[in-house]
C-alpha positions in Angstrom: 48.6 -49.4 41.6 48.6 -50.8 38.3 46.2 -48.9 36.8 47.6 -45.4 37.9 50.9 -46.6 35.7 48.2 -47.1 33.2 46.5 -43.6 33.6 50.4 -42.3 33.8 51.9 -44.2 30.6 48.8 -43.2 28.0 49.1 -39.6 28.1 53.1 -40.0 27.8 52.2 -42.5 24.6 49.8 -40.2 22.9 52.2 -37.1 23.0 55.2 -39.4 22.0 52.7 -40.5 19.2 52.0 -37.1 18.2 55.3 -35.5 18.3 56.3 -38.7 15.7 53.6 -37.6 13.7 54.9 -33.3 13.7 59.1 -35.0 13.3 61.0 -34.1 10.2 60.7 -37.6 8.6 61.8 -38.3 5.6 60.0 -39.5 2.9 60.4 -40.2 -0.5 60.3 -36.6 -2.4 61.0 -34.7 0.7 61.0 -34.2 3.9 57.8 -34.7 5.7 57.8 -31.5 7.1 58.2 -29.4 3.8 55.5 -26.6 3.1 53.1 -27.5 1.1 52.3 -24.5 -1.6 50.6 -23.9 -5.0 52.7 -23.4 -7.9 51.6 -21.4 -10.5 54.3 -19.3 -12.2 53.9 -17.7 -16.4 57.4 -16.7 -17.5 57.6 -14.9 -21.0 60.9 -15.7 -22.2 61.0 -13.0 -24.9 61.1 -10.4 -22.2 65.0 -9.4 -21.3 65.0 -10.6 -17.6 64.2 -14.3 -19.0 67.1 -14.4 -21.5 69.6 -16.5 -19.6 66.6 -19.0 -20.1 67.1 -19.2 -23.4 70.5 -21.1 -23.7 71.2 -24.7 -22.5 72.8 -24.6 -19.0 71.3 -20.9 -18.4 69.3 -20.7 -15.1 67.9 -17.4 -13.1 65.9 -17.3 -9.6 62.1 -17.0 -9.5 61.0 -14.9 -6.8 57.4 -14.0 -7.6 53.6 -14.6 -6.4 52.5 -17.9 -6.7 56.3 -19.3 -6.8 56.6 -21.1 -3.4 57.9 -20.3 -0.1 61.4 -19.0 -1.4 61.1 -19.1 -5.0 62.6 -21.6 -7.4 65.2 -22.0 -9.4 64.4 -22.4 -13.3 67.0 -23.8 -15.7 67.5 -24.4 -19.5 68.3 -28.2 -20.1 69.1 -30.0 -23.5 66.0 -31.6 -23.2 63.7 -28.6 -21.6 63.3 -27.3 -18.3 64.3 -28.3 -14.7 61.8 -26.5 -12.1 63.0 -26.9 -8.5 61.7 -25.5 -5.4 64.3 -23.6 -3.4 63.6 -25.0 0.2 66.0 -27.8 0.6 64.8 -31.2 0.3 66.2 -33.1 2.6 65.3 -31.2 5.9 63.1 -29.1 7.6 62.8 -25.1 6.5 65.0 -22.5 8.8 66.6 -19.5 7.7 69.6 -21.0 6.7 68.1 -23.7 4.4 67.0 -21.6 0.8 68.9 -23.4 -2.0 71.5 -21.1 -3.7 73.7 -21.8 -7.2 77.0 -21.7 -7.1 79.6 -21.2 -10.2 76.9 -22.1 -12.8 77.0 -25.6 -11.7 76.0 -26.2 -8.8 72.8 -26.0 -6.2 74.2 -25.5 -2.3 72.7 -25.4 0.9 74.2 -23.4 3.0 73.2 -24.9 6.4 74.9 -27.8 5.5 76.9 -27.8 2.1 74.4 -30.2 0.7 75.0 -29.7 -3.2 73.3 -31.6 -6.4 74.4 -30.5 -9.9 72.6 -27.9 -11.7 71.1 -29.3 -14.8 70.0 -32.7 -13.5 68.9 -32.0 -9.6 71.3 -35.2 -8.5 72.2 -35.1 -5.2 76.5 -35.2 -5.1 76.9 -34.3 -1.1 75.5 -34.7 2.0 71.3 -35.0 0.6 70.0 -38.7 -1.3 67.2 -37.1 -2.6 67.1 -34.6 -5.7 65.4 -30.6 -5.3 61.6 -31.1 -5.6 60.7 -30.7 -9.1 57.9 -28.9 -10.6 55.6 -29.6 -14.2 56.1 -26.9 -16.6 54.3 -26.6 -20.3 56.3 -24.9 -22.9 55.2 -23.5 -26.0 58.1 -22.7 -28.4 56.3 -20.5 -30.7 55.3 -17.8 -28.1 57.9 -18.1 -25.6 55.5 -19.3 -22.8 56.6 -21.0 -19.9 53.9 -22.1 -17.5 55.2 -23.7 -14.3 52.8 -25.2 -12.2 52.0 -28.3 -9.2 
């Protein structure tokens, strides 16, 4: 009888262990189910499409190839740029978790109304972690902003 119980419990424990590994638990930078996609974007800020990035607090959405699963938000700051992934960092991606900019001052997750300060990425409501950011290199003489992971 004890052997039968052990035989039944082992597969059940295995199933729960597998579910726990694939669950949407938190980690340091984003939830564990956050998509890992290579980022490699080059923007020529001299072009009219990127005019908003010439001024501090200016921002744009980037939705081009190799800009993640949902695109990027690029913001001009006093010290350079902030580049945010548009996937919400605190919950698993679904149809309503693409981050949007509201009123030119905050980033919002439509699913749960989590908010962040646009210029810093600091969380202000619901979420405890900032949006995922990416590294960049800016050549001020050519106006080329290269974004990468």
